[in-house]
Structure formats: C-alpha cells, structure tokens
C-alpha positions as CSV (number, residue, x, y, z in Angstrom):
1,X,-56.9,17.1,69.4
2,X,-55.3,20.2,71.2
3,X,-51.7,19.7,72.2
4,X,-50.8,22.2,74.5
5,X,-48.3,24.2,73.7
6,X,-47.8,23.5,70.1
7,X,-49.4,25.2,67.2
8,X,-51.1,23.7,63.9
9,X,-48.2,23.6,62.1
10,X,-45.0,22.8,64.9
11,X,-47.2,20.0,66.1
12,X,-46.3,18.4,62.5
13,X,-42.4,18.5,63.1
14,X,-41.5,20.5,66.5
15,X,-40.3,23.4,64.8
16,X,-41.4,26.7,63.7
17,X,-42.8,26.6,60.1
18,X,-43.4,29.6,57.9
19,X,-47.0,29.8,56.4
20,X,-47.1,28.2,52.6
21,X,-48.5,29.0,49.8
22,X,-51.3,26.5,48.3
23,X,-48.9,24.6,46.3
24,X,-45.0,24.7,45.7
25,X,-44.0,27.9,43.7
26,X,-40.7,27.7,43.0
27,X,-38.1,24.8,42.0
28,X,-36.1,25.1,45.1
29,X,-32.6,23.1,45.1
30,X,-32.1,20.3,47.4
31,X,-30.0,20.7,50.4
32,X,-26.6,19.1,50.3
33,X,-27.8,15.8,51.8
34,X,-29.3,15.1,48.6
35,X,-27.9,16.6,46.1
36,X,-26.4,13.4,45.0
37,X,-29.8,11.3,45.5
38,X,-31.9,10.2,43.0
39,X,-33.1,6.7,44.3
40,X,-33.8,6.3,48.3
41,X,-34.8,3.1,49.7
42,X,-36.9,2.6,52.7
43,X,-36.3,-0.1,54.7
44,X,-38.5,-1.3,57.5
45,X,-41.2,-3.3,59.5
46,X,-45.1,-2.4,59.1
47,X,-44.6,0.8,60.1
48,X,-42.8,1.5,56.6
49,X,-45.1,-0.8,54.9
50,X,-48.1,1.2,55.9
51,X,-46.3,4.2,55.4
52,X,-46.8,3.6,51.8
53,X,-50.4,4.3,52.1
54,X,-52.0,7.8,51.4
55,X,-50.8,10.2,54.1
56,X,-48.3,7.6,55.4
57,X,-45.0,8.5,56.0
58,X,-43.0,7.2,53.2
59,X,-46.0,8.3,50.8
60,X,-45.1,12.0,52.3
61,X,-41.6,11.9,51.9
62,X,-42.1,10.8,48.3
63,X,-44.6,13.9,47.7
64,X,-43.0,16.2,49.1
65,X,-39.9,15.9,47.6
66,X,-41.4,15.7,44.3
67,X,-43.1,19.1,45.0
68,X,-40.2,20.9,46.3
69,X,-37.5,19.5,43.9
70,X,-39.2,19.3,40.5
71,X,-36.2,19.5,38.8
72,X,-34.1,17.1,40.6
73,X,-36.1,14.1,40.8
74,X,-35.6,11.7,43.5
75,X,-37.4,8.1,43.5
76,X,-38.4,6.7,47.0
77,X,-38.7,2.9,47.1
78,X,-40.9,1.4,50.1
79,X,-38.9,-2.0,51.2
80,X,-40.9,-2.2,54.7
81,X,-42.3,-5.7,55.2
82,X,-44.6,-6.2,58.4
83,X,-43.5,-8.2,61.0
84,X,-39.8,-8.1,60.0
85,X,-37.0,-7.8,62.6
86,X,-33.2,-6.8,62.2
87,X,-32.5,-10.5,61.3
88,X,-35.3,-10.3,58.4
89,X,-34.2,-7.3,56.9
90,X,-30.5,-8.6,57.0
91,X,-31.6,-12.0,55.2
92,X,-33.1,-9.7,52.5
93,X,-31.0,-6.1,52.4
94,X,-29.6,-7.7,49.1
95,X,-32.4,-8.5,47.2
96,X,-34.8,-5.7,48.7
97,X,-32.4,-2.7,49.0
98,X,-28.8,-3.0,47.3
99,X,-30.3,-4.6,44.1
100,X,-32.3,-1.3,43.9
101,X,-28.8,0.2,43.6
102,X,-29.9,3.3,45.8
103,X,-28.0,6.5,46.5
104,X,-29.7,6.5,50.2
105,X,-30.7,3.9,52.4
106,X,-33.0,4.6,55.3
107,X,-33.1,1.8,57.8
108,X,-36.0,1.6,60.4
109,X,-35.1,-1.3,62.7
110,X,-35.8,-2.1,66.3
111,X,-40.0,-1.9,67.4
112,X,-40.2,-5.8,66.5
113,X,-37.1,-6.9,67.9
114,X,-38.3,-5.6,71.4
115,X,-41.9,-5.6,71.5
116,X,-41.8,-9.5,70.3
117,X,-40.1,-10.4,72.9
118,X,-43.2,-9.9,75.0
119,X,-45.4,-11.7,73.2
120,X,-46.3,-15.2,74.7
121,X,-46.5,-14.2,78.3
122,X,-43.1,-12.7,78.5
123,X,-43.4,-9.6,80.8
124,X,-40.1,-8.7,81.0
125,X,-39.3,-8.7,77.1
126,X,-37.1,-11.9,77.1
127,X,-39.3,-14.3,75.0
128,X,-37.8,-16.1,72.3
129,X,-39.6,-14.1,69.4
130,X,-37.4,-10.8,70.0
131,X,-34.0,-10.4,68.8
132,X,-31.7,-9.9,71.9
133,X,-29.6,-6.6,71.8
134,X,-26.1,-8.2,70.7
135,X,-27.7,-9.9,67.7
136,X,-29.4,-6.8,66.9
137,X,-26.4,-4.7,66.7
138,X,-24.7,-7.1,64.5
139,X,-27.7,-7.5,61.9
140,X,-27.8,-3.5,62.0
141,X,-24.0,-3.1,61.6
142,X,-24.0,-5.8,58.8
143,X,-26.7,-3.7,56.8
144,X,-24.5,-0.5,57.4
145,X,-21.8,-2.2,56.1
146,X,-23.5,-3.6,52.9
147,X,-24.5,-0.4,52.2
148,X,-21.4,1.7,52.7
149,X,-19.8,-1.2,50.2
150,X,-22.2,-0.4,47.9
151,X,-21.7,3.3,47.8
152,X,-25.5,4.2,49.5
153,X,-25.9,6.8,51.8
154,X,-27.0,5.6,55.3
155,X,-29.7,7.1,57.2
156,X,-30.6,5.5,60.6
157,X,-33.9,5.9,62.1
158,X,-34.7,5.6,66.0
159,X,-37.3,3.0,66.7
160,X,-40.5,5.2,67.6
161,X,-42.6,4.2,70.9
162,X,-44.1,1.4,71.9
163,X,-47.7,1.6,73.3
164,X,-47.2,5.3,73.9
165,X,-46.4,4.2,77.4
166,X,-43.0,6.3,77.2
167,X,-42.1,4.9,80.8
168,X,-43.8,1.1,80.0
169,X,-41.4,-1.9,79.9
170,X,-41.6,-2.0,76.2
171,X,-39.8,1.6,76.1
172,X,-37.7,1.0,78.6
173,X,-36.2,-2.2,77.3
174,X,-36.2,-0.3,73.8
175,X,-33.5,2.6,75.3
176,X,-30.5,0.4,74.6
177,X,-31.6,-0.6,71.3
178,X,-31.7,3.1,70.2
179,X,-28.7,4.0,72.0
180,X,-26.8,1.3,69.8
181,X,-28.2,3.0,66.4
182,X,-27.1,6.4,67.6
183,X,-23.7,4.5,68.3
184,X,-23.6,3.0,65.2
185,X,-24.5,5.9,63.3
186,X,-21.7,7.8,65.2
187,X,-19.2,5.1,64.3
188,X,-20.1,4.9,60.8
189,X,-20.7,8.7,59.8
190,X,-24.4,7.9,59.1
191,X,-27.1,10.2,59.9
192,X,-29.1,9.0,62.9
193,X,-32.9,10.5,63.0
194,X,-34.2,10.8,66.3
195,X,-37.9,10.1,66.5
196,X,-38.2,9.6,70.2
197,X,-37.4,13.1,70.9
198,X,-40.9,14.6,69.1
199,X,-42.7,11.4,69.9
200,X,-41.9,11.9,73.8
201,X,-42.5,15.5,73.6
202,X,-45.7,15.4,71.6
203,X,-47.1,12.6,73.7
204,X,-46.0,14.2,77.3
205,X,-47.6,17.5,76.3
206,X,-51.0,16.1,75.3
207,X,-50.9,14.1,78.5
208,X,-49.8,17.0,80.4
209,X,-52.8,18.7,79.1
210,X,-55.8,16.3,79.5
211,X,-54.4,13.6,82.2
212,X,-56.0,11.1,79.3
213,X,-54.5,8.2,78.3
214,X,-55.8,8.7,74.9
215,X,-53.1,7.5,71.8
216,X,-51.6,10.6,70.2
217,X,-49.6,9.6,67.0
218,X,-50.3,5.6,66.9
219,X,-53.8,3.6,66.2
220,X,-52.8,0.9,68.2
221,X,-49.4,2.1,70.1
222,X,-47.2,1.1,67.5
223,X,-48.4,1.8,63.9
224,X,-48.9,5.5,62.9
225,X,-51.9,7.8,62.7
226,X,-52.2,10.4,60.2
227,X,-50.5,12.8,62.8
228,X,-47.7,10.1,63.5
229,X,-47.1,9.7,59.8
230,X,-46.3,13.6,59.7
231,X,-44.1,13.7,62.3
232,X,-42.0,11.0,60.6
233,X,-42.3,12.1,57.6
234,X,-41.1,16.0,58.4
235,X,-38.4,15.0,61.1
236,X,-36.6,12.8,58.3
237,X,-36.6,15.5,55.8
238,X,-35.4,18.2,58.7
239,X,-32.7,16.0,59.7
240,X,-31.6,16.1,56.0
241,X,-31.5,19.5,55.4
242,X,-35.0,20.5,53.9
243,X,-36.0,24.2,54.8
244,X,-39.2,25.0,56.8
245,X,-40.1,27.0,53.9
246,X,-40.2,23.9,51.8
247,X,-41.5,21.8,54.1
248,X,-44.5,24.3,54.4
249,X,-44.7,24.8,51.1
250,X,-44.8,20.8,50.2
251,X,-46.8,20.3,53.0
252,X,-49.8,22.4,51.5
253,X,-49.1,20.9,48.2
254,X,-49.2,17.5,49.4
255,X,-52.6,18.1,51.3
256,X,-54.1,19.4,48.1
257,X,-53.0,16.1,46.4
258,X,-54.7,14.1,48.8
259,X,-58.0,16.3,48.3
260,X,-57.9,15.2,44.7
261,X,-57.7,11.8,45.2
C-alpha cells in the first residue's frame, strides 16, 4: 500500500524520522515527561486489549521504551478490556488502574461510547447501548480525578476513527466526545494525544491517491491493523517527548525482536 506524499517512515507517525541503526546503540535519557515514570497503566477497550499482541500499540510502546531507555526501566501494564465504555472503565478503575500504583495512566475511551449507540438499528446513534455525552464527561472526569488524587500523571488519548468513513455518522457523533476529552485535558493540565489528526491525514491521503474505499489503518473499521498500531504507538511516544532519532532506533530494535520470535 502506497500513501501519496508519505515516505516509508513518515507514514508511521506523520513527521520526519531519522534513519535508525539496526538496534538501539546508546542509552538515551528519557524526556522530562518520563523521568519520574517507572510504571504506566494503559486503560482502554478492545483496541488497547488487542494492543498487547505482538505488533500492537501497547506491545510496541513497551518494546520501544525498553530499547530506548535501558537504564530507566518502565513497566507498561495493559488494562484494556473488549467492549468496555466509560462507565465500565470507571467501575474497575480502582482495581485495574489505581491498585497497580502507576506513575502514569493513559486513558483511551470513547469509541464504544459512541459506536454502541448505533447498534440495534439506531442509525442516529441514540441507542441505549451508547453513553450520552454528559454521562461520558462525568465518567472520564471521575477517572482523571482518581488518578490525580493517587499522584499519577494522566495522559488522555483521543478516540480513533470509526469505520474509516471520515464524514460518516459515527465519526460526526464522535466529534463532541473528542472535544470533551480535549477540554478535560486542558482543565486538568493533562497531556492530550490527538489521534484524529494523523488518522484522518493518512486515510484522506490514501483515498485521494486511489479513490478506493480500502481500509487503511484498521482491519474492520475500528480495530488496528499493523500500520494503525504503529501510528498509535509513535504518536503517543512523540507526545511524551520522545525524539525522532530515539523512535527510529527503537522501531528498528522492535522490528528485529519481532523477526526473532
């Protein structure tokens, strides 16, 4: 698959990356955002749960951090459960997140809150299986408050695209949910990671070049394919202040590890 206007490496993260060596060759110092961090809990739904598989975004983040910062070990715990929405995550937040004593928490929530509202013949997305925006905001803010009180830094991940139909009803309905996440991040001085920007750019670029409806970043419109997982991992690490050079080295090291398995 060729994406017009994107090189082999820029397609992964949407910014220029230096050519890395076959393996990480130096013990880099972590960026300021990661200096006090030794344990990260990644909360989410099936996208995060699936990110634990080899090549998944959580798996890649773990491998990249280990390759980049061998003298600063960071444990990455996956707390993704398939089908979960903001109410489900809030109900298990203490057990699955706070009880792990994390220094940092990434919260990935929103796709199911929106998408499930379209199920059971509800084309407007107002079905009972969805989570209305006011309840969504309340649930997410409660999790942020809980993490802050526990002394963990919060990283809020925007929802990714739904069905890769950028102007479809699911993605239109998701827009205020993502605005809510951005607003909450600003209110709580949390880091906000915008996945909409790279996802939309890559999908739009591909479609413009081929006029094809082929899936670009997902296997089914929602769950990540290998490229989607790499975009998620690289975008998150870039937001945390990881340099392009360190990312390039870590990518090559992770690829070598995958080939060895």
